[in-house]
C-alpha positions as CSV (number, residue, x, y, z in Angstrom):
1,M,-99.2,-69.6,42.3
2,R,-100.5,-66.8,44.5
3,T,-103.5,-68.9,45.4
4,A,-101.1,-71.7,46.6
5,L,-99.4,-69.1,48.7
6,A,-102.8,-68.0,50.2
7,R,-103.7,-71.7,50.8
8,R,-100.4,-72.3,52.6
9,A,-100.8,-69.1,54.7
10,S,-104.3,-70.2,55.8
11,I,-103.1,-73.7,56.8
12,V,-100.3,-72.1,58.9
13,A,-102.9,-69.7,60.5
14,S,-105.5,-72.3,61.1
15,S,-103.4,-74.3,63.5
16,S,-102.7,-71.2,65.7
17,P,-104.3,-68.0,64.6
18,S,-101.9,-65.5,66.3
19,A,-101.6,-61.8,65.5
20,G,-98.6,-62.6,63.3
21,D,-100.7,-65.2,61.3
22,V,-103.5,-62.7,60.8
23,A,-101.1,-60.0,59.6
24,M,-99.4,-62.5,57.3
25,L,-102.8,-63.5,55.8
26,E,-103.6,-59.9,55.3
27,A,-100.3,-59.4,53.6
28,V,-101.0,-62.2,51.2
29,G,-104.4,-60.7,50.5
30,A,-102.8,-57.3,49.8
31,L,-100.3,-58.9,47.5
32,Q,-103.1,-60.6,45.6
33,R,-104.9,-57.3,45.2
34,G,-101.7,-55.7,43.9
35,A,-101.2,-53.5,46.9
36,T,-97.5,-54.2,47.3
37,L,-96.7,-51.4,49.7
38,E,-99.5,-52.4,52.0
39,A,-98.4,-56.0,51.8
40,S,-94.8,-55.0,52.7
41,A,-96.1,-53.0,55.7
42,L,-98.3,-55.9,56.8
43,L,-95.4,-58.3,56.5
44,R,-93.3,-56.2,58.8
45,G,-96.2,-56.2,61.2
46,A,-96.4,-60.0,61.0
47,R,-92.6,-60.3,61.8
48,D,-93.0,-57.9,64.7
49,A,-96.0,-59.8,66.0
50,Y,-94.1,-63.1,65.9
51,R,-91.1,-61.5,67.6
52,A,-93.4,-60.1,70.3
53,A,-95.0,-63.6,70.8
54,G,-91.6,-65.2,71.4
55,G,-90.7,-66.1,67.9
56,A,-92.2,-67.8,64.8
57,S,-92.3,-71.5,64.1
58,A,-90.2,-73.0,61.3
59,S,-93.3,-73.2,59.0
60,Q,-94.2,-69.6,59.9
61,L,-90.6,-68.4,59.1
62,A,-90.6,-70.3,55.8
63,L,-93.9,-68.7,54.8
64,L,-92.7,-65.3,55.9
65,D,-89.6,-65.6,53.8
66,D,-91.6,-66.8,50.8
67,V,-94.2,-64.0,51.1
68,E,-91.4,-61.5,51.6
69,A,-89.6,-62.7,48.4
70,R,-92.8,-62.3,46.4
71,V,-93.4,-58.8,47.8
72,R,-89.9,-57.8,46.9
73,G,-90.3,-59.2,43.4
74,A,-93.6,-57.3,43.0
75,L,-92.0,-54.1,44.2
76,V,-89.1,-54.5,41.7
77,R,-91.5,-55.2,38.9
78,E,-93.7,-52.2,39.9
79,H,-90.6,-50.0,40.0
80,A,-89.3,-51.2,36.7
81,T,-92.5,-50.5,34.9
82,K,-92.8,-46.9,36.1
83,K,-91.4,-44.3,33.8
84,P,-89.5,-41.5,35.3
85,D,-91.6,-38.4,35.8
86,P,-89.7,-35.3,34.4
87,L,-92.1,-33.0,36.2
88,A,-91.4,-34.6,39.5
89,A,-87.6,-34.4,38.9
90,R,-88.0,-30.7,38.0
91,T,-90.0,-30.1,41.1
92,V,-87.4,-31.7,43.3
93,L,-84.7,-29.7,41.6
94,R,-86.5,-26.4,42.1
95,K,-87.1,-27.2,45.7
96,L,-83.4,-28.0,46.3
97,E,-82.5,-24.9,44.4
98,G,-84.8,-22.8,46.6
99,D,-83.3,-24.4,49.8
100,E,-79.8,-23.6,48.6
101,I,-80.8,-20.0,47.9
102,L,-82.3,-19.7,51.4
103,Q,-79.0,-20.8,52.8
104,E,-77.3,-18.1,50.7
105,A,-79.7,-15.6,52.1
106,L,-78.9,-16.6,55.7
107,R,-75.2,-16.4,55.0
108,L,-75.7,-12.9,53.5
109,F,-77.9,-11.9,56.5
110,N,-75.2,-13.1,58.9
111,A,-72.6,-11.0,57.0
112,K,-75.0,-8.0,57.4
113,E,-75.4,-7.7,53.6
114,Y,-79.1,-7.0,53.8
115,A,-79.7,-5.9,50.2
116,G,-78.2,-9.2,48.9
117,A,-80.1,-11.2,51.5
118,L,-83.4,-9.6,50.5
119,E,-82.7,-10.4,46.8
120,A,-81.8,-14.0,47.7
121,V,-85.0,-14.4,49.7
122,Q,-87.0,-13.2,46.7
123,R,-85.2,-15.7,44.4
124,A,-85.9,-18.5,46.8
125,R,-89.6,-17.6,46.9
126,E,-89.6,-17.7,43.1
127,S,-87.9,-21.0,43.0
128,F,-90.4,-22.5,45.5
129,T,-93.3,-21.1,43.4
130,A,-91.8,-22.7,40.3
131,A,-91.6,-26.0,42.2
132,G,-95.4,-26.0,42.8
133,A,-98.1,-24.5,44.9
134,S,-97.8,-27.0,47.7
135,I,-94.1,-26.6,48.1
136,A,-94.4,-22.8,47.9
137,A,-97.1,-23.0,50.6
138,D,-94.9,-25.3,52.8
139,R,-91.9,-22.9,52.6
140,E,-93.8,-19.6,52.8
141,T,-93.6,-19.4,56.6
142,V,-89.9,-19.7,56.5
143,V,-89.4,-17.5,53.5
144,G,-91.8,-14.9,54.9
145,N,-90.2,-14.9,58.4
146,L,-86.7,-14.5,56.9
147,Y,-87.9,-11.7,54.6
148,S,-89.4,-9.8,57.5
149,L,-86.3,-10.3,59.6
150,V,-83.9,-9.2,56.9
151,S,-86.0,-6.1,56.0
152,R,-86.4,-5.2,59.7
153,E,-82.6,-5.4,60.1
154,A,-82.0,-3.4,56.9
155,E,-84.4,-0.7,58.1
156,R,-82.6,-0.7,61.5
157,Q,-79.2,-0.3,59.7
158,V,-80.5,2.7,57.8
159,H,-82.0,4.2,60.9
160,N,-78.8,3.7,62.9
161,A,-76.8,5.3,60.1
162,R,-79.1,8.4,60.2
163,L,-78.8,8.6,63.9
164,L,-75.0,8.4,63.7
165,K,-74.9,11.1,61.0
166,I,-77.1,13.4,63.2
167,K,-74.9,12.6,66.2
168,E,-71.8,13.6,64.2
169,L,-73.4,16.8,63.0
170,A,-74.4,17.7,66.6
171,E,-70.9,17.0,67.7
172,L,-69.5,19.3,65.0
173,K,-71.9,22.0,65.9
174,R,-71.0,21.7,69.6
175,Q,-67.3,21.9,68.8
176,R,-68.0,25.0,66.6
177,D,-70.0,26.6,69.4
178,E,-67.3,26.0,71.9
179,A,-64.7,27.4,69.6
180,T,-66.8,30.5,69.1
181,K,-67.2,30.9,72.8
182,R,-63.4,30.7,73.5
183,T,-62.4,33.3,70.9
184,P,-63.1,36.9,72.0
185,D,-65.3,39.0,69.9
186,M,-63.2,41.0,67.6
187,Q,-64.7,44.3,66.7
């Protein structure tokens, strides 16, 4: 049946071998080899080439529709025979979980809750690591930058609190010194 399709495609292409015809022939060949995704891409290319050339003839359109139906059928059969991969589902789940934790870290950072934000960044890093090395590597730049930003702000907050305390103590000392100067020495 597929050989009949190939024969039909070559007949259409032999009368006027346009770019669309060539792409359609390649799509039929890919379909025969079992490369359904490649066939689907080539078929889109054939449609685009026909459109760019001013449109396809009736026989070219009929053949395009026939090849497209066979590609869709092959894709459906391919998809139906694949078993769901629990590892892939777990990977996606961990990745989404890590992304949600990063959002939580950003929310905590914006609320100036730096300790909670640092802890959330660490949890996100662990979640991405559990999702796999490639995902952890992809997200490390974002996670690392957020971690350094949050830790820098936490340090700044501690430093500012110390400066404020020193300033308050200096003000108390100044007030005490002024009070001492105003009161006469009693002997």
